[in-house]
PyMOL commands that place a pseudoatom at each C-alpha (Angstrom):
pseudoatom trace, name=CA, resn=MET, resi=1, chain=A, elem=C, hetatm=0, pos=[33.123, 17.672, -22.300]
pseudoatom trace, name=CA, resn=THR, resi=2, chain=A, elem=C, hetatm=0, pos=[29.636, 19.367, -21.945]
pseudoatom trace, name=CA, resn=MET, resi=3, chain=A, elem=C, hetatm=0, pos=[27.633, 16.960, -23.996]
pseudoatom trace, name=CA, resn=LYS, resi=4, chain=A, elem=C, hetatm=0, pos=[28.866, 14.037, -21.799]
pseudoatom trace, name=CA, resn=ILE, resi=5, chain=A, elem=C, hetatm=0, pos=[27.968, 15.646, -18.735]
pseudoatom trace, name=CA, resn=LEU, resi=6, chain=A, elem=C, hetatm=0, pos=[24.539, 16.643, -19.924]
pseudoatom trace, name=CA, resn=ARG, resi=7, chain=A, elem=C, hetatm=0, pos=[24.430, 12.994, -21.356]
pseudoatom trace, name=CA, resn=LEU, resi=8, chain=A, elem=C, hetatm=0, pos=[24.804, 11.476, -18.152]
pseudoatom trace, name=CA, resn=SER, resi=9, chain=A, elem=C, hetatm=0, pos=[22.612, 13.818, -16.005]
pseudoatom trace, name=CA, resn=LEU, resi=10, chain=A, elem=C, hetatm=0, pos=[19.797, 13.018, -18.622]
pseudoatom trace, name=CA, resn=LEU, resi=11, chain=A, elem=C, hetatm=0, pos=[20.405, 9.292, -18.004]
pseudoatom trace, name=CA, resn=LEU, resi=12, chain=A, elem=C, hetatm=0, pos=[20.418, 9.961, -13.989]
pseudoatom trace, name=CA, resn=LEU, resi=13, chain=A, elem=C, hetatm=0, pos=[17.449, 11.914, -14.234]
pseudoatom trace, name=CA, resn=LEU, resi=14, chain=A, elem=C, hetatm=0, pos=[15.894, 9.346, -16.533]
pseudoatom trace, name=CA, resn=LEU, resi=15, chain=A, elem=C, hetatm=0, pos=[16.841, 6.286, -14.253]
pseudoatom trace, name=CA, resn=SER, resi=16, chain=A, elem=C, hetatm=0, pos=[15.651, 8.124, -11.356]
pseudoatom trace, name=CA, resn=ALA, resi=17, chain=A, elem=C, hetatm=0, pos=[12.112, 8.786, -12.752]
pseudoatom trace, name=CA, resn=CYS, resi=18, chain=A, elem=C, hetatm=0, pos=[11.931, 4.614, -12.698]
pseudoatom trace, name=CA, resn=ALA, resi=19, chain=A, elem=C, hetatm=0, pos=[12.364, 4.431, -9.118]
pseudoatom trace, name=CA, resn=LYS, resi=20, chain=A, elem=C, hetatm=0, pos=[9.308, 2.114, -8.083]
pseudoatom trace, name=CA, resn=PRO, resi=21, chain=A, elem=C, hetatm=0, pos=[6.858, 4.877, -5.861]
pseudoatom trace, name=CA, resn=LEU, resi=22, chain=A, elem=C, hetatm=0, pos=[4.921, 2.874, -3.183]
pseudoatom trace, name=CA, resn=GLN, resi=23, chain=A, elem=C, hetatm=0, pos=[1.696, 2.469, -5.160]
pseudoatom trace, name=CA, resn=PRO, resi=24, chain=A, elem=C, hetatm=0, pos=[0.885, -1.184, -5.210]
pseudoatom trace, name=CA, resn=GLU, resi=25, chain=A, elem=C, hetatm=0, pos=[-2.535, -1.986, -6.786]
pseudoatom trace, name=CA, resn=ASN, resi=26, chain=A, elem=C, hetatm=0, pos=[-3.941, 1.529, -6.332]
pseudoatom trace, name=CA, resn=TYR, resi=27, chain=A, elem=C, hetatm=0, pos=[-2.101, 2.437, -2.957]
pseudoatom trace, name=CA, resn=ALA, resi=28, chain=A, elem=C, hetatm=0, pos=[-3.244, 5.919, -2.891]
pseudoatom trace, name=CA, resn=GLU, resi=29, chain=A, elem=C, hetatm=0, pos=[-6.608, 5.190, -2.845]
pseudoatom trace, name=CA, resn=ARG, resi=30, chain=A, elem=C, hetatm=0, pos=[-6.914, 2.330, -0.704]
pseudoatom trace, name=CA, resn=ILE, resi=31, chain=A, elem=C, hetatm=0, pos=[-5.303, 4.145, 2.374]
pseudoatom trace, name=CA, resn=SER, resi=32, chain=A, elem=C, hetatm=0, pos=[-6.318, 6.996, 4.542]
pseudoatom trace, name=CA, resn=THR, resi=33, chain=A, elem=C, hetatm=0, pos=[-5.108, 8.759, 7.482]
pseudoatom trace, name=CA, resn=THR, resi=34, chain=A, elem=C, hetatm=0, pos=[-6.808, 10.481, 10.222]
pseudoatom trace, name=CA, resn=ARG, resi=35, chain=A, elem=C, hetatm=0, pos=[-5.689, 12.723, 12.948]
pseudoatom trace, name=CA, resn=LEU, resi=36, chain=A, elem=C, hetatm=0, pos=[-6.892, 12.224, 16.317]
pseudoatom trace, name=CA, resn=ASP, resi=37, chain=A, elem=C, hetatm=0, pos=[-5.284, 13.980, 18.524]
pseudoatom trace, name=CA, resn=GLU, resi=38, chain=A, elem=C, hetatm=0, pos=[-1.901, 16.196, 18.606]
pseudoatom trace, name=CA, resn=ASN, resi=39, chain=A, elem=C, hetatm=0, pos=[0.358, 12.615, 18.131]
pseudoatom trace, name=CA, resn=ILE, resi=40, chain=A, elem=C, hetatm=0, pos=[-2.598, 10.374, 17.823]
pseudoatom trace, name=CA, resn=TYR, resi=41, chain=A, elem=C, hetatm=0, pos=[-3.481, 9.182, 13.882]
pseudoatom trace, name=CA, resn=LEU, resi=42, chain=A, elem=C, hetatm=0, pos=[-5.924, 6.482, 12.573]
pseudoatom trace, name=CA, resn=ILE, resi=43, chain=A, elem=C, hetatm=0, pos=[-4.132, 4.552, 9.564]
pseudoatom trace, name=CA, resn=SER, resi=44, chain=A, elem=C, hetatm=0, pos=[-6.532, 2.689, 7.451]
pseudoatom trace, name=CA, resn=TYR, resi=45, chain=A, elem=C, hetatm=0, pos=[-6.016, 0.373, 4.137]
pseudoatom trace, name=CA, resn=ARG, resi=46, chain=A, elem=C, hetatm=0, pos=[-8.318, -1.508, 2.741]
pseudoatom trace, name=CA, resn=GLY, resi=47, chain=A, elem=C, hetatm=0, pos=[-6.560, -4.132, 0.268]
pseudoatom trace, name=CA, resn=SER, resi=48, chain=A, elem=C, hetatm=0, pos=[-7.223, -6.308, -2.356]
pseudoatom trace, name=CA, resn=THR, resi=49, chain=A, elem=C, hetatm=0, pos=[-7.134, -10.406, -3.271]
pseudoatom trace, name=CA, resn=VAL, resi=50, chain=A, elem=C, hetatm=0, pos=[-3.987, -9.076, -5.316]
pseudoatom trace, name=CA, resn=ASN, resi=51, chain=A, elem=C, hetatm=0, pos=[-1.677, -8.621, -2.568]
pseudoatom trace, name=CA, resn=ALA, resi=52, chain=A, elem=C, hetatm=0, pos=[-0.130, -11.396, -0.628]
pseudoatom trace, name=CA, resn=ASN, resi=53, chain=A, elem=C, hetatm=0, pos=[-1.404, -12.670, 2.547]
pseudoatom trace, name=CA, resn=ASP, resi=54, chain=A, elem=C, hetatm=0, pos=[-0.164, -10.241, 4.968]
pseudoatom trace, name=CA, resn=LYS, resi=55, chain=A, elem=C, hetatm=0, pos=[0.782, -7.392, 2.603]
pseudoatom trace, name=CA, resn=HIS, resi=56, chain=A, elem=C, hetatm=0, pos=[-2.109, -5.332, 3.421]
pseudoatom trace, name=CA, resn=ILE, resi=57, chain=A, elem=C, hetatm=0, pos=[-0.911, -5.477, 7.705]
pseudoatom trace, name=CA, resn=ASP, resi=58, chain=A, elem=C, hetatm=0, pos=[2.854, -4.840, 6.027]
pseudoatom trace, name=CA, resn=LEU, resi=59, chain=A, elem=C, hetatm=0, pos=[1.263, -1.800, 4.149]
pseudoatom trace, name=CA, resn=THR, resi=60, chain=A, elem=C, hetatm=0, pos=[-0.483, -0.356, 7.189]
pseudoatom trace, name=CA, resn=LEU, resi=61, chain=A, elem=C, hetatm=0, pos=[2.502, -0.939, 9.074]
pseudoatom trace, name=CA, resn=LEU, resi=62, chain=A, elem=C, hetatm=0, pos=[4.564, 1.043, 6.440]
pseudoatom trace, name=CA, resn=LYS, resi=63, chain=A, elem=C, hetatm=0, pos=[2.174, 4.061, 5.901]
pseudoatom trace, name=CA, resn=SER, resi=64, chain=A, elem=C, hetatm=0, pos=[1.785, 4.102, 10.252]
pseudoatom trace, name=CA, resn=ALA, resi=65, chain=A, elem=C, hetatm=0, pos=[5.632, 4.640, 10.168]
pseudoatom trace, name=CA, resn=GLU, resi=66, chain=A, elem=C, hetatm=0, pos=[5.767, 6.822, 7.107]
pseudoatom trace, name=CA, resn=THR, resi=67, chain=A, elem=C, hetatm=0, pos=[3.048, 9.201, 9.046]
pseudoatom trace, name=CA, resn=ALA, resi=68, chain=A, elem=C, hetatm=0, pos=[4.880, 9.497, 12.256]
pseudoatom trace, name=CA, resn=LEU, resi=69, chain=A, elem=C, hetatm=0, pos=[7.994, 10.547, 10.370]
pseudoatom trace, name=CA, resn=GLU, resi=70, chain=A, elem=C, hetatm=0, pos=[6.210, 13.094, 8.066]
pseudoatom trace, name=CA, resn=LYS, resi=71, chain=A, elem=C, hetatm=0, pos=[4.569, 14.320, 11.503]
pseudoatom trace, name=CA, resn=GLY, resi=72, chain=A, elem=C, hetatm=0, pos=[8.474, 14.660, 13.244]
pseudoatom trace, name=CA, resn=PHE, resi=73, chain=A, elem=C, hetatm=0, pos=[7.987, 11.514, 15.650]
pseudoatom trace, name=CA, resn=ASN, resi=74, chain=A, elem=C, hetatm=0, pos=[10.250, 9.016, 15.756]
pseudoatom trace, name=CA, resn=TYR, resi=75, chain=A, elem=C, hetatm=0, pos=[8.517, 6.282, 17.325]
pseudoatom trace, name=CA, resn=PHE, resi=76, chain=A, elem=C, hetatm=0, pos=[4.959, 5.071, 17.709]
pseudoatom trace, name=CA, resn=VAL, resi=77, chain=A, elem=C, hetatm=0, pos=[2.762, 2.421, 19.422]
pseudoatom trace, name=CA, resn=ILE, resi=78, chain=A, elem=C, hetatm=0, pos=[-0.445, 1.204, 17.918]
pseudoatom trace, name=CA, resn=VAL, resi=79, chain=A, elem=C, hetatm=0, pos=[-2.618, 1.329, 20.511]
pseudoatom trace, name=CA, resn=LYS, resi=80, chain=A, elem=C, hetatm=0, pos=[-5.551, -0.685, 18.721]
pseudoatom trace, name=CA, resn=THR, resi=81, chain=A, elem=C, hetatm=0, pos=[-5.898, -2.293, 15.801]
pseudoatom trace, name=CA, resn=SER, resi=82, chain=A, elem=C, hetatm=0, pos=[-8.430, -4.132, 13.818]
pseudoatom trace, name=CA, resn=GLU, resi=83, chain=A, elem=C, hetatm=0, pos=[-8.935, -6.270, 10.504]
pseudoatom trace, name=CA, resn=SER, resi=84, chain=A, elem=C, hetatm=0, pos=[-11.833, -7.006, 8.289]
pseudoatom trace, name=CA, resn=VAL, resi=85, chain=A, elem=C, hetatm=0, pos=[-13.060, -8.283, 5.211]
pseudoatom trace, name=CA, resn=LYS, resi=86, chain=A, elem=C, hetatm=0, pos=[-15.167, -7.184, 2.683]
pseudoatom trace, name=CA, resn=THR, resi=87, chain=A, elem=C, hetatm=0, pos=[-16.508, -9.562, 0.326]
pseudoatom trace, name=CA, resn=ARG, resi=88, chain=A, elem=C, hetatm=0, pos=[-18.583, -9.648, -2.306]
pseudoatom trace, name=CA, resn=ALA, resi=89, chain=A, elem=C, hetatm=0, pos=[-19.914, -11.634, -5.382]
pseudoatom trace, name=CA, resn=PHE, resi=90, chain=A, elem=C, hetatm=0, pos=[-20.654, -11.054, -9.025]
pseudoatom trace, name=CA, resn=THR, resi=91, chain=A, elem=C, hetatm=0, pos=[-22.491, -13.712, -11.384]
pseudoatom trace, name=CA, resn=THR, resi=92, chain=A, elem=C, hetatm=0, pos=[-22.323, -13.423, -14.695]
pseudoatom trace, name=CA, resn=PRO, resi=93, chain=A, elem=C, hetatm=0, pos=[-25.438, -14.160, -17.288]
pseudoatom trace, name=CA, resn=ASP, resi=94, chain=A, elem=C, hetatm=0, pos=[-26.016, -17.356, -18.675]
pseudoatom trace, name=CA, resn=ASN, resi=95, chain=A, elem=C, hetatm=0, pos=[-24.726, -18.233, -22.521]
pseudoatom trace, name=CA, resn=ASN, resi=96, chain=A, elem=C, hetatm=0, pos=[-23.170, -14.870, -22.872]
pseudoatom trace, name=CA, resn=ILE, resi=97, chain=A, elem=C, hetatm=0, pos=[-19.408, -15.066, -24.384]
pseudoatom trace, name=CA, resn=GLY, resi=98, chain=A, elem=C, hetatm=0, pos=[-17.086, -11.778, -24.371]
pseudoatom trace, name=CA, resn=GLN, resi=99, chain=A, elem=C, hetatm=0, pos=[-14.966, -9.458, -22.353]
pseudoatom trace, name=CA, resn=VAL, resi=100, chain=A, elem=C, hetatm=0, pos=[-16.910, -8.379, -19.579]
pseudoatom trace, name=CA, resn=ASP, resi=101, chain=A, elem=C, hetatm=0, pos=[-16.114, -5.974, -16.297]
pseudoatom trace, name=CA, resn=ASN, resi=102, chain=A, elem=C, hetatm=0, pos=[-16.115, -7.346, -12.888]
pseudoatom trace, name=CA, resn=ASN, resi=103, chain=A, elem=C, hetatm=0, pos=[-18.631, -4.714, -12.191]
pseudoatom trace, name=CA, resn=LEU, resi=104, chain=A, elem=C, hetatm=0, pos=[-17.192, -4.543, -8.554]
pseudoatom trace, name=CA, resn=GLY, resi=105, chain=A, elem=C, hetatm=0, pos=[-16.601, -0.857, -8.769]
pseudoatom trace, name=CA, resn=ASP, resi=106, chain=A, elem=C, hetatm=0, pos=[-12.937, -0.960, -8.008]
pseudoatom trace, name=CA, resn=GLY, resi=107, chain=A, elem=C, hetatm=0, pos=[-11.321, -0.953, -11.683]
pseudoatom trace, name=CA, resn=GLY, resi=108, chain=A, elem=C, hetatm=0, pos=[-10.767, -4.638, -11.733]
pseudoatom trace, name=CA, resn=TYR, resi=109, chain=A, elem=C, hetatm=0, pos=[-9.556, -6.807, -14.487]
pseudoatom trace, name=CA, resn=GLU, resi=110, chain=A, elem=C, hetatm=0, pos=[-12.051, -7.994, -17.708]
pseudoatom trace, name=CA, resn=THR, resi=111, chain=A, elem=C, hetatm=0, pos=[-12.069, -11.858, -18.023]
pseudoatom trace, name=CA, resn=THR, resi=112, chain=A, elem=C, hetatm=0, pos=[-13.747, -13.783, -20.713]
pseudoatom trace, name=CA, resn=VAL, resi=113, chain=A, elem=C, hetatm=0, pos=[-17.085, -15.739, -20.014]
pseudoatom trace, name=CA, resn=PHE, resi=114, chain=A, elem=C, hetatm=0, pos=[-18.529, -18.384, -21.180]
pseudoatom trace, name=CA, resn=GLU, resi=115, chain=A, elem=C, hetatm=0, pos=[-21.451, -19.171, -19.379]
pseudoatom trace, name=CA, resn=GLY, resi=116, chain=A, elem=C, hetatm=0, pos=[-22.907, -18.157, -15.956]
pseudoatom trace, name=CA, resn=ASN, resi=117, chain=A, elem=C, hetatm=0, pos=[-20.352, -18.248, -13.268]
pseudoatom trace, name=CA, resn=THR, resi=118, chain=A, elem=C, hetatm=0, pos=[-19.907, -16.260, -10.225]
pseudoatom trace, name=CA, resn=TYR, resi=119, chain=A, elem=C, hetatm=0, pos=[-16.629, -14.584, -9.009]
pseudoatom trace, name=CA, resn=VAL, resi=120, chain=A, elem=C, hetatm=0, pos=[-16.068, -13.969, -5.260]
pseudoatom trace, name=CA, resn=HIS, resi=121, chain=A, elem=C, hetatm=0, pos=[-13.977, -10.944, -4.759]
pseudoatom trace, name=CA, resn=THR, resi=122, chain=A, elem=C, hetatm=0, pos=[-12.524, -10.077, -1.207]
pseudoatom trace, name=CA, resn=ASN, resi=123, chain=A, elem=C, hetatm=0, pos=[-11.227, -7.054, 0.345]
pseudoatom trace, name=CA, resn=PRO, resi=124, chain=A, elem=C, hetatm=0, pos=[-8.915, -7.512, 3.225]
pseudoatom trace, name=CA, resn=GLY, resi=125, chain=A, elem=C, hetatm=0, pos=[-8.500, -4.464, 5.745]
pseudoatom trace, name=CA, resn=VAL, resi=126, chain=A, elem=C, hetatm=0, pos=[-6.178, -3.158, 8.432]
pseudoatom trace, name=CA, resn=THR, resi=127, chain=A, elem=C, hetatm=0, pos=[-7.070, -0.057, 10.766]
pseudoatom trace, name=CA, resn=ASN, resi=128, chain=A, elem=C, hetatm=0, pos=[-4.316, 0.777, 13.140]
pseudoatom trace, name=CA, resn=THR, resi=129, chain=A, elem=C, hetatm=0, pos=[-4.760, 3.608, 15.766]
pseudoatom trace, name=CA, resn=ILE, resi=130, chain=A, elem=C, hetatm=0, pos=[-1.351, 4.910, 16.579]
pseudoatom trace, name=CA, resn=VAL, resi=131, chain=A, elem=C, hetatm=0, pos=[0.138, 7.090, 18.905]
pseudoatom trace, name=CA, resn=CYS, resi=132, chain=A, elem=C, hetatm=0, pos=[3.453, 8.513, 18.221]
pseudoatom trace, name=CA, resn=PHE, resi=133, chain=A, elem=C, hetatm=0, pos=[6.622, 10.264, 20.059]
pseudoatom trace, name=CA, resn=LYS, resi=134, chain=A, elem=C, hetatm=0, pos=[9.408, 12.153, 19.641]
pseudoatom trace, name=CA, resn=ASP, resi=135, chain=A, elem=C, hetatm=0, pos=[11.397, 10.375, 22.219]
pseudoatom trace, name=CA, resn=ARG, resi=136, chain=A, elem=C, hetatm=0, pos=[11.538, 6.657, 22.994]
pseudoatom trace, name=CA, resn=PRO, resi=137, chain=A, elem=C, hetatm=0, pos=[8.763, 5.792, 25.645]
pseudoatom trace, name=CA, resn=GLN, resi=138, chain=A, elem=C, hetatm=0, pos=[8.985, 2.834, 28.249]
pseudoatom trace, name=CA, resn=GLY, resi=139, chain=A, elem=C, hetatm=0, pos=[7.837, -0.489, 27.247]
pseudoatom trace, name=CA, resn=PHE, resi=140, chain=A, elem=C, hetatm=0, pos=[7.605, -1.528, 23.481]
pseudoatom trace, name=CA, resn=ALA, resi=141, chain=A, elem=C, hetatm=0, pos=[7.705, 1.402, 20.214]
pseudoatom trace, name=CA, resn=TYR, resi=142, chain=A, elem=C, hetatm=0, pos=[8.602, 1.050, 16.498]
pseudoatom trace, name=CA, resn=ILE, resi=143, chain=A, elem=C, hetatm=0, pos=[11.378, 2.884, 15.482]
pseudoatom trace, name=CA, resn=ALA, resi=144, chain=A, elem=C, hetatm=0, pos=[9.667, 4.267, 12.594]
pseudoatom trace, name=CA, resn=LEU, resi=145, chain=A, elem=C, hetatm=0, pos=[12.562, 4.930, 10.522]
pseudoatom trace, name=CA, resn=PHE, resi=146, chain=A, elem=C, hetatm=0, pos=[13.879, 1.555, 10.975]
pseudoatom trace, name=CA, resn=LEU, resi=147, chain=A, elem=C, hetatm=0, pos=[10.630, -0.226, 10.336]
pseudoatom trace, name=CA, resn=LYS, resi=148, chain=A, elem=C, hetatm=0, pos=[9.930, 2.243, 7.239]
pseudoatom trace, name=CA, resn=ALA, resi=149, chain=A, elem=C, hetatm=0, pos=[13.490, 0.912, 6.042]
pseudoatom trace, name=CA, resn=SER, resi=150, chain=A, elem=C, hetatm=0, pos=[12.779, -2.663, 6.484]
pseudoatom trace, name=CA, resn=LEU, resi=151, chain=A, elem=C, hetatm=0, pos=[9.411, -2.874, 4.990]
pseudoatom trace, name=CA, resn=ARG, resi=152, chain=A, elem=C, hetatm=0, pos=[10.819, -0.900, 1.846]
pseudoatom trace, name=CA, resn=SER, resi=153, chain=A, elem=C, hetatm=0, pos=[13.430, -3.431, 1.331]
pseudoatom trace, name=CA, resn=LYS, resi=154, chain=A, elem=C, hetatm=0, pos=[10.854, -5.931, 1.696]
pseudoatom trace, name=CA, resn=TYR, resi=155, chain=A, elem=C, hetatm=0, pos=[8.482, -4.874, -1.153]
pseudoatom trace, name=CA, resn=LYS, resi=156, chain=A, elem=C, hetatm=0, pos=[11.797, -3.610, -2.978]
pseudoatom trace, name=CA, resn=LEU, resi=157, chain=A, elem=C, hetatm=0, pos=[9.930, -0.323, -2.972]
pseudoatom trace, name=CA, resn=ASN, resi=158, chain=A, elem=C, hetatm=0, pos=[11.993, 2.706, -4.855]
pseudoatom trace, name=CA, resn=ARG, resi=159, chain=A, elem=C, hetatm=0, pos=[14.475, 0.689, -6.335]
pseudoatom trace, name=CA, resn=ILE, resi=160, chain=A, elem=C, hetatm=0, pos=[15.180, 0.758, -10.060]
pseudoatom trace, name=CA, resn=PRO, resi=161, chain=A, elem=C, hetatm=0, pos=[13.770, -2.336, -12.210]
pseudoatom trace, name=CA, resn=GLY, resi=162, chain=A, elem=C, hetatm=0, pos=[16.312, -4.984, -12.736]
pseudoatom trace, name=CA, resn=GLN, resi=163, chain=A, elem=C, hetatm=0, pos=[18.135, -3.928, -9.612]
pseudoatom trace, name=CA, resn=THR, resi=164, chain=A, elem=C, hetatm=0, pos=[17.980, -6.938, -7.198]
for i in range(1, 164): cmd.bond("trace and resi %d" % i, "trace and resi %d" % (i + 1))
show_as sticks, trace
zoom trace
């Protein structure tokens, strides 16, 4: 009986270790939070071309909700948002055949090069300035807990692989 419980506990531990954390495309390296005042934060996310169309916007919104909750707030308002795109190009040498790094300093993929080609790499970015509140302010405000649950569900974060 004790062995059965031990095996079941071990199985549950292994399954929980497989839960997918919020780490799409080097998330921790791409997002930053800066406290500007007691309840005001600057949330910045620099995405990559690997991201789906508006994923960088959603991930910045998710981090905004998580920041509000981590700091003890229930609501937040975005008082300023800005989007940007950083574009870089890399041209491979002529008559070079083999595997090369994309040389963009982002730990990018390797590719086979047959002749001189130019590759364009874009990094979309979003910055939100948020003001957080413990009680619901007048007018529109995001409900941090609801938004966090909604976006985590949308991107299937923190689910066991194979779960639908």
